[in-house]
C-alpha positions as CSV (number, residue, x, y, z in Angstrom):
1,M,24.0,105.5,15.1
2,R,20.8,106.3,16.9
3,F,18.9,104.9,13.9
4,R,20.7,101.6,14.0
5,T,20.0,101.2,17.7
6,F,16.4,101.9,17.1
7,V,16.1,99.3,14.4
8,F,17.8,96.6,16.5
9,I,15.5,97.2,19.5
10,T,12.5,97.2,17.2
11,L,13.4,93.8,15.7
12,L,14.2,92.3,19.1
13,A,10.7,93.4,20.3
14,V,9.1,91.8,17.3
15,V,10.9,88.5,17.9
16,L,9.9,88.4,21.5
17,I,6.3,89.2,20.6
18,L,6.2,86.4,18.0
19,A,7.8,83.9,20.4
20,G,5.2,84.8,23.0
21,C,2.4,84.1,20.5
22,T,3.6,80.5,19.5
23,K,0.8,78.0,20.4
24,A,1.7,74.9,22.5
25,E,1.1,71.5,20.8
26,C,-0.7,70.2,23.9
27,R,-1.6,71.1,27.4
28,K,-2.6,67.6,28.6
29,D,-2.4,63.9,27.6
30,T,-5.9,63.8,26.1
31,D,-4.8,66.3,23.6
32,C,-2.6,63.7,22.0
33,V,-4.8,61.3,19.9
34,K,-3.7,59.3,16.9
35,P,-4.9,55.8,15.6
36,H,-2.8,52.8,16.7
37,F,-0.7,54.9,19.1
38,T,-1.0,56.1,22.7
39,G,-0.1,59.7,23.3
40,A,1.4,61.7,26.3
41,C,1.9,65.5,26.6
42,V,5.5,66.1,27.5
43,D,6.7,69.8,27.6
44,K,3.6,70.8,25.6
45,K,4.6,68.3,22.8
46,C,2.9,64.9,22.1
47,S,5.0,61.8,22.6
48,W,3.7,58.7,20.7
49,N,4.0,55.0,21.7
50,P,2.8,52.3,19.3
51,V,-0.1,50.1,20.5
52,P,1.3,46.5,20.7
53,N,0.0,44.0,18.1
54,E,-2.1,46.6,16.3
55,C,-1.8,46.9,12.5
56,G,-0.8,50.4,11.5
57,N,1.5,51.1,14.4
58,S,4.5,51.1,12.1
59,V,5.9,48.0,14.0
60,C,5.8,44.5,12.5
61,D,4.7,42.6,15.7
62,S,5.1,38.9,16.2
63,K,1.4,38.2,15.3
64,E,1.6,40.2,12.0
65,N,3.2,39.4,8.7
66,E,3.3,40.8,5.1
67,C,-0.2,39.3,4.4
68,T,-2.1,40.4,7.5
69,C,-0.5,43.9,7.8
70,P,1.6,45.0,4.8
71,Q,1.6,48.6,6.1
72,D,3.8,47.5,9.0
73,C,5.6,44.5,7.6
74,G,6.0,45.4,4.0
75,S,4.3,43.7,1.0
76,C,4.5,40.0,0.1
77,T,6.2,40.4,-3.2
78,G,9.4,39.3,-4.9
79,K,10.9,36.3,-6.7
80,L,13.2,33.5,-5.2
81,G,15.3,31.6,-7.6
82,K,13.9,30.6,-11.0
83,Y,10.4,29.6,-10.1
84,L,9.3,30.7,-6.6
85,I,7.3,33.9,-6.2
86,K,6.3,35.3,-2.8
87,Q,2.5,35.4,-2.4
88,C,-0.1,35.1,0.3
89,N,-1.7,31.7,0.8
90,R,-5.0,30.7,2.1
91,Q,-3.7,30.8,5.7
92,N,-2.7,34.4,5.2
93,E,1.0,33.5,5.3
94,C,3.6,35.0,3.0
95,T,5.1,32.0,1.3
96,A,7.2,31.4,-1.8
97,D,5.2,29.3,-4.3
98,I,5.1,28.4,-7.9
99,P,2.0,30.1,-9.3
100,A,-0.4,27.7,-10.8
101,A,-0.5,29.7,-14.0
102,T,3.2,28.9,-14.6
103,Q,2.9,25.2,-14.0
104,K,2.4,22.8,-16.9
105,P,0.6,19.4,-16.4
106,I,2.6,16.4,-17.7
107,T,1.1,13.0,-18.4
108,L,3.2,10.0,-19.4
109,T,1.8,6.6,-20.2
110,R,3.8,3.4,-20.6
111,E,2.9,-0.3,-21.2
112,L,5.1,-2.5,-19.0
113,Q,5.9,-6.2,-19.1
114,A,5.2,-8.0,-15.9
115,G,5.8,-11.8,-15.8
116,G,4.1,-12.3,-19.2
117,S,1.3,-9.8,-18.4
118,K,1.1,-6.3,-19.7
119,I,0.5,-3.5,-17.2
120,S,-0.4,0.1,-18.1
121,S,1.3,2.8,-16.1
122,T,0.3,6.5,-16.2
123,T,2.3,9.2,-14.4
124,T,0.8,12.7,-14.0
125,F,2.7,15.6,-12.4
126,S,3.3,19.4,-12.7
127,Q,6.3,21.2,-14.1
128,P,8.0,22.9,-12.3
129,F,7.3,20.6,-9.4
130,N,6.7,22.1,-5.9
131,L,8.4,19.7,-3.5
132,K,6.4,21.1,-0.6
133,R,3.0,20.6,-2.2
134,D,2.9,18.6,-5.4
135,Q,2.8,14.8,-5.7
136,L,3.2,12.2,-8.4
137,E,-0.2,10.7,-9.4
138,L,0.2,7.1,-10.5
139,D,-2.5,5.0,-12.2
140,F,-2.1,1.3,-13.0
141,G,-4.2,-1.2,-14.9
142,I,-4.0,-4.6,-16.6
143,N,-3.9,-4.5,-20.4
144,T,-3.2,-8.2,-20.9
145,L,-3.3,-10.9,-18.2
146,A,-0.9,-13.8,-18.9
147,A,-2.2,-17.4,-18.7
148,G,-1.9,-18.8,-15.2
149,V,-1.3,-15.4,-13.6
150,S,-3.6,-14.2,-10.8
151,D,-3.6,-12.0,-7.7
152,L,-1.5,-9.2,-9.0
153,K,-0.7,-6.6,-6.4
154,I,1.8,-3.6,-6.3
155,T,3.4,-3.6,-2.8
156,R,6.0,-0.9,-3.1
157,L,7.0,2.1,-5.3
158,A,10.4,3.8,-5.4
159,V,11.6,6.8,-7.4
160,T,15.2,7.9,-8.1
161,G,16.7,10.7,-10.2
162,M,20.1,12.2,-11.1
163,T,21.2,15.7,-10.0
164,S,23.1,18.2,-12.1
165,D,26.4,17.1,-10.4
166,R,25.5,13.5,-11.5
167,R,24.5,12.1,-8.1
168,T,21.7,9.5,-8.0
169,V,19.3,10.5,-5.3
170,Q,16.3,8.6,-3.7
171,L,13.2,10.7,-4.2
172,A,10.6,8.3,-2.8
173,D,10.3,4.8,-1.3
174,Q,6.7,4.1,-0.4
175,S,4.9,0.9,0.7
176,V,1.5,0.5,-1.0
177,S,-1.2,-2.1,-1.4
178,L,-2.6,-1.8,-4.9
179,P,-4.4,-4.9,-6.2
180,L,-4.8,-4.9,-10.0
181,S,-7.9,-6.2,-11.7
182,Q,-8.9,-6.2,-15.4
183,G,-11.2,-3.3,-16.3
184,A,-10.3,-1.2,-13.3
185,K,-7.6,1.4,-12.4
186,A,-5.5,1.5,-9.3
187,K,-4.5,5.0,-8.3
188,T,-2.0,6.3,-5.7
189,Y,0.0,9.4,-4.9
190,V,3.7,9.6,-4.1
191,I,5.5,12.5,-2.3
192,L,8.9,13.3,-3.6
193,D,11.8,14.7,-1.5
194,F,15.6,14.6,-1.3
195,P,18.2,16.4,0.8
196,T,19.6,19.5,-0.9
197,A,20.5,23.1,0.0
198,D,19.2,24.5,-3.3
199,T,15.9,26.1,-3.7
200,D,15.4,24.9,-7.3
201,G,17.0,22.8,-10.0
202,E,16.6,20.0,-12.5
203,L,16.7,16.2,-12.3
204,T,17.4,13.8,-15.1
205,N,17.3,10.0,-15.5
206,L,14.1,9.6,-13.4
207,Q,13.2,6.0,-12.8
208,L,10.1,4.5,-11.2
209,T,10.6,1.0,-9.7
210,I,7.4,-1.0,-9.2
211,Y,7.5,-4.0,-6.8
212,L,4.8,-6.5,-7.9
213,D,3.5,-9.8,-6.4
214,Y,1.4,-12.3,-8.2
215,V,0.6,-16.0,-8.2
216,L,1.6,-18.2,-11.1
217,T,-0.3,-21.5,-11.6
218,S,1.2,-24.1,-13.9
219,G,-0.5,-27.4,-14.1
220,T,-1.3,-28.4,-10.5
221,S,1.4,-26.1,-9.0
222,S,0.7,-22.5,-7.8
223,T,3.7,-20.5,-6.9
224,P,3.9,-17.0,-5.3
225,K,6.1,-14.7,-7.4
226,S,7.7,-11.3,-6.8
227,I,9.3,-9.1,-9.5
228,T,10.5,-5.5,-9.9
229,I,9.7,-3.4,-13.0
230,N,11.7,-0.4,-13.9
231,Q,10.0,2.5,-15.7
232,Q,12.4,5.0,-17.2
233,Y,11.7,8.6,-17.9
234,Q,15.0,9.1,-19.9
235,S,14.1,12.1,-22.0
236,L,12.5,14.0,-19.2
237,K,14.1,17.1,-17.5
238,F,12.3,17.3,-14.2
239,S,12.3,20.9,-12.9
240,W,11.7,21.4,-9.2
241,A,11.6,24.1,-6.5
242,R,11.6,23.8,-2.8
243,P,9.9,26.7,-0.8
244,E,11.2,27.3,2.7
245,K,7.8,26.2,4.1
246,P,4.6,24.7,2.8
247,S,2.6,27.1,0.6
248,G,-0.7,25.8,1.9
249,C,-3.4,23.5,0.6
250,G,-4.7,23.7,-2.9
251,D,-7.6,21.9,-4.5
252,C,-7.4,18.3,-3.0
253,D,-10.5,16.9,-4.6
254,D,-9.4,13.6,-6.3
255,G,-12.9,13.1,-7.8
256,N,-13.3,9.8,-5.8
257,A,-16.4,9.6,-3.6
258,A,-14.8,6.7,-1.7
259,T,-12.1,8.8,-0.2
260,E,-12.1,11.7,2.3
261,D,-9.9,14.5,1.0
262,V,-7.9,16.2,3.8
263,C,-5.1,18.7,4.0
264,G,-3.6,20.6,6.9
265,P,-0.9,20.5,9.5
266,E,-1.6,16.9,10.2
267,T,-0.7,16.0,6.5
268,N,2.1,18.6,6.4
269,Y,-0.1,20.5,3.9
270,Y,0.0,17.7,1.3
271,C,-3.3,16.5,0.0
272,A,-4.2,13.2,1.5
273,H,-7.1,10.9,0.4
274,Q,-8.2,8.8,3.3
275,P,-10.3,5.7,2.4
276,K,-13.9,5.6,3.6
277,S,-14.5,2.3,5.4
278,G,-16.6,-0.2,3.5
279,V,-17.0,2.0,0.4
280,C,-15.9,0.4,-2.9
281,G,-13.2,2.3,-4.7
282,S,-11.3,3.4,-1.6
283,G,-8.3,1.3,-2.5
284,V,-8.6,-0.8,0.7
285,C,-10.3,-4.2,0.8
286,D,-12.3,-3.8,4.0
287,G,-15.8,-3.7,5.4
288,G,-17.0,-7.0,3.9
289,K,-15.7,-6.2,0.4
290,N,-14.3,-9.1,-1.6
291,K,-13.0,-10.0,-5.1
292,C,-16.6,-10.3,-6.4
293,T,-18.3,-7.3,-4.8
294,C,-15.3,-4.9,-5.2
295,P,-12.5,-6.2,-7.5
296,Q,-10.9,-2.7,-7.8
297,D,-10.1,-2.8,-4.1
298,C,-9.6,-6.5,-3.5
299,G,-8.3,-7.8,-6.8
300,S,-9.8,-10.0,-9.5
301,C,-11.5,-13.3,-8.8
302,S,-9.6,-15.2,-11.4
303,G,-7.0,-17.9,-11.9
304,G,-7.0,-21.7,-11.6
305,G,-5.1,-24.7,-12.7
306,T,-5.4,-27.9,-14.7
307,Y,-8.6,-29.1,-13.0
308,T,-10.0,-26.0,-11.2
309,T,-11.0,-22.5,-11.9
310,R,-11.8,-19.5,-9.7
311,G,-14.8,-17.3,-10.3
312,C,-17.7,-15.4,-8.8
313,I,-20.7,-17.5,-7.6
314,G,-23.2,-15.0,-6.4
315,T,-21.1,-12.5,-4.4
316,N,-18.4,-15.0,-3.3
317,C,-15.1,-15.8,-5.1
318,L,-15.0,-19.6,-5.1
319,V,-13.0,-22.4,-6.6
320,E,-14.9,-25.0,-8.6
321,L,-14.0,-27.9,-10.9
322,K,-13.7,-27.2,-14.5
323,P,-16.4,-28.8,-16.7
324,G,-15.5,-32.3,-17.9
325,V,-13.0,-33.2,-15.3
326,A,-12.9,-37.0,-15.0
327,A,-11.0,-38.9,-12.4
328,Q,-9.1,-42.1,-13.1
329,Q,-9.3,-44.9,-10.6
330,Q,-6.0,-46.2,-9.3
331,A,-5.9,-49.7,-7.8
332,L,-2.7,-50.9,-6.2
333,F,-2.1,-54.5,-5.0
334,D,0.2,-55.0,-2.1
335,D,1.4,-58.5,-1.2
336,R,2.8,-58.1,2.3
337,D,4.7,-60.9,4.0
338,I,5.4,-59.8,7.5
339,G,6.9,-63.0,8.9
340,A,4.4,-65.0,10.8
341,V,1.5,-63.2,9.0
342,H,0.9,-62.8,5.2
343,L,-1.4,-60.0,4.1
344,Q,-2.8,-59.2,0.6
345,D,-4.0,-55.6,0.5
346,R,-5.7,-53.5,-2.1
347,Y,-5.7,-49.7,-2.2
348,V,-8.1,-47.9,-4.5
349,Y,-8.3,-44.1,-5.0
350,P,-9.1,-41.7,-7.8
351,T,-6.7,-39.1,-9.3
352,P,-7.2,-36.3,-9.3
353,F,-8.6,-36.7,-5.8
354,N,-11.4,-34.3,-4.8
355,V,-11.3,-34.0,-1.0
356,R,-14.9,-32.9,-0.9
357,H,-16.2,-36.4,-1.8
358,D,-13.5,-38.8,-2.7
359,R,-12.0,-41.4,-0.3
360,F,-9.0,-43.7,-0.1
361,S,-10.5,-47.2,0.1
362,L,-8.2,-49.7,1.8
363,E,-8.9,-53.4,2.0
364,F,-6.8,-55.7,4.1
365,K,-7.0,-59.5,3.7
366,L,-5.4,-62.1,6.0
367,Y,-4.0,-64.5,3.3
368,Q,-2.4,-66.8,5.8
369,K,-0.8,-67.0,9.3
370,Q,1.2,-69.4,11.3
371,D,-0.7,-71.5,13.7
372,S,1.1,-69.8,16.6
373,V,-0.5,-66.5,15.7
374,D,-3.9,-65.8,17.2
375,S,-4.9,-62.7,15.2
376,I,-3.6,-59.5,13.6
377,T,-5.0,-56.0,14.2
378,I,-4.7,-53.1,11.8
379,K,-4.1,-50.2,14.3
380,D,-3.3,-46.8,12.8
381,I,-3.2,-45.7,9.2
382,R,-1.6,-42.5,7.9
383,L,-1.2,-40.8,4.6
384,L,2.1,-38.9,4.6
385,D,3.9,-36.4,2.3
386,G,7.4,-36.8,3.7
387,T,6.8,-36.1,7.4
388,Q,3.6,-34.1,6.8
389,E,0.5,-35.9,7.8
390,I,-2.3,-35.6,5.2
391,A,-4.8,-38.0,6.7
392,Y,-5.1,-40.2,9.8
393,L,-7.4,-43.0,10.9
394,N,-7.4,-45.2,14.0
395,A,-8.8,-48.3,12.3
396,D,-8.5,-50.9,15.1
397,K,-9.6,-53.7,12.7
398,T,-8.8,-57.3,13.7
399,L,-8.4,-60.3,11.4
400,N,-8.6,-63.8,13.0
401,T,-8.8,-66.4,10.2
402,A,-7.2,-66.8,6.8
403,G,-9.3,-65.4,4.0
404,Q,-10.9,-62.8,6.3
405,T,-11.0,-59.2,5.0
406,T,-11.6,-55.8,6.4
407,A,-12.0,-52.4,4.7
408,V,-11.7,-48.8,5.8
409,N,-11.9,-45.4,4.1
410,L,-9.5,-42.5,4.6
411,T,-10.8,-39.0,4.4
412,I,-8.6,-36.0,3.5
413,L,-9.4,-32.5,4.9
414,P,-9.5,-29.5,2.5
415,Q,-6.0,-28.2,1.7
416,P,-4.9,-24.6,1.6
417,V,-4.1,-24.8,-2.1
418,A,-6.9,-25.6,-4.6
419,E,-4.7,-27.9,-6.6
420,D,-1.7,-29.6,-5.1
421,E,0.3,-32.5,-6.4
422,R,1.6,-34.6,-3.6
423,S,4.0,-37.6,-3.4
424,L,2.0,-39.7,-0.9
425,T,3.1,-42.7,1.2
426,L,0.6,-45.0,3.0
427,R,1.9,-46.1,6.4
428,V,0.2,-48.8,8.4
429,W,0.8,-49.8,12.0
430,Y,-0.3,-53.3,13.1
431,A,0.0,-55.7,16.0
432,Y,-0.4,-59.5,16.4
433,T,-0.2,-62.0,19.1
434,Q,2.1,-65.1,18.7
435,N,2.7,-67.6,21.5
436,N,1.0,-65.2,24.0
437,E,3.5,-62.5,23.0
438,T,2.3,-59.2,21.4
439,K,4.4,-57.9,18.6
440,Q,4.0,-54.5,17.0
441,A,5.4,-53.0,13.8
442,D,4.5,-51.0,10.7
443,F,5.0,-51.0,6.9
444,S,4.9,-48.4,4.2
445,R,3.7,-48.3,0.6
446,P,4.4,-45.4,-1.8
447,L,1.3,-44.3,-3.7
448,N,3.3,-42.2,-6.2
449,K,2.0,-38.7,-7.1
450,V,-1.6,-37.8,-6.3
451,V,-3.3,-34.5,-7.3
452,L,-5.4,-33.2,-4.4
453,L,-8.2,-30.9,-5.3
454,S,-9.8,-28.7,-2.7
455,P,-12.7,-26.8,-4.5
456,D,-15.2,-24.7,-2.6
457,V,-18.1,-26.2,-4.3
C-alpha cells in the first residue's frame, strides 16, 4: 500500500515538473511573425490575421483571381462544355477559351451570279468558332463584269443559321460600303452572335445574304439597280462556343498597312481594323482618293453607253465620247398660223446632242401679217421635258415686216447623267400689237426624242 502511494506521488511530481518546463509560444506581439499575416500574442500564443489584398494570405481577395494568385484562389484549370477550357489570358484573367491548337481554319470560295456579272466570294473562319472573339472574314472580287454594268458596291451583309431545334436565327446584319473593282479584293469582317442560354452547339443551313447595288447602262439609259445574292453553306456543320466573358485579344494584324489594328474594351475585345485617312487600301474612299488613284477603295472607273465611255484621264475619272461618234442634223419646218400673224419657223439641232458645244438653232420668219398688226416679238423660249425645264432664253426679238427673219441659239447646261434620252418640246411665248392692243400667247412644237450627251471632255 505504501509502495502504491509512493509511485502515485512520484508520477504527480514528474507531471508538475514537466508542466512547469513547457515553453510559451510568445511573450509579446513582435514574437509573432509570418509572411502575409499580422500576428498578436494572446495568452502566450500567436493569433494570425491575413494582410488584406496580399497574395499568399489564404484569402482570395477582390483584386485577386486564379491567374494573379493561384495559391489563394485556386488554379485556372478545367473544361466547360465541349470546347471551352479555362486558361489565363493576356490580361491575367481566368477565362474559358477555345485553345488555338484545337481550332481548324476553314476557307470556302464560291462564284456568285450578280446581274449578269460573276462575283467571287471567299469566307474564312475557325472551327469551333468563339462567339466572343472570332469573326467571319469575307473577301469579294469581280471575276467577270457584264456589259453595261458599273459601280458595283456591297452595302449590307446578313448571316442566318438553323439551331439543333430547327429554329432559324439571325447571326449578323451589318451595313458595309465595299466597292468592287476588277483586279482588286474587297475585305471585311463580320461579328456573329445570337441569343442562347447554351455555352456551345452546332448550327446548320448557314446562309450569307449579300446586298449589292450597281448601275446598268443600256443604250442611252442608265438605271440604278439593287439585288440580293444568297450564298448557301448547306453541307457545313458550324460548331460554336460562347465563353462567359471575352477571352482577350489575340493577334489582330490583318496584314494591311492601310488600317490601324486595335483591340480592347472599346471594341469589346474583338479585333477592329480602323481605316487610316487618305491611305489607299483602307476600304474608305476619302482623303482625295478617286476611282483612278484608288479603285480598290472607290470602285472602278468604267462604264458608258451607246455614245460615251468612262475612263481615267490622268488621275481623274472622266466621261468622254467614244471614237467615231457622228451626229445627225435634224431640221424641222414649222408653219405657224397664229391668226393675225403667220410665221414660218425652222429648228435645227444635232442628235445626239453634245451639251459642251452643240446648240439648238431657231429661226423665226414673219411670212405675213394683217395690216392692223404693227409687229410681233418673240419673247421667251423654253425647251421642256414634260414640266422640267431643260433650257431657257429670253429672246426679245421683234419682227416688223413680212419676209424679215431673226435667229437665236439655245444652250443646254450639262446634265447629271452622261447619256440621257429626252422627249423634248419647244415652247415659244410671243406678243404682237394689233389696233393699238397688245396680245400675248404661246405655241408648242414637239421635237421628238433627243439624246443629250454630257461628257467631261
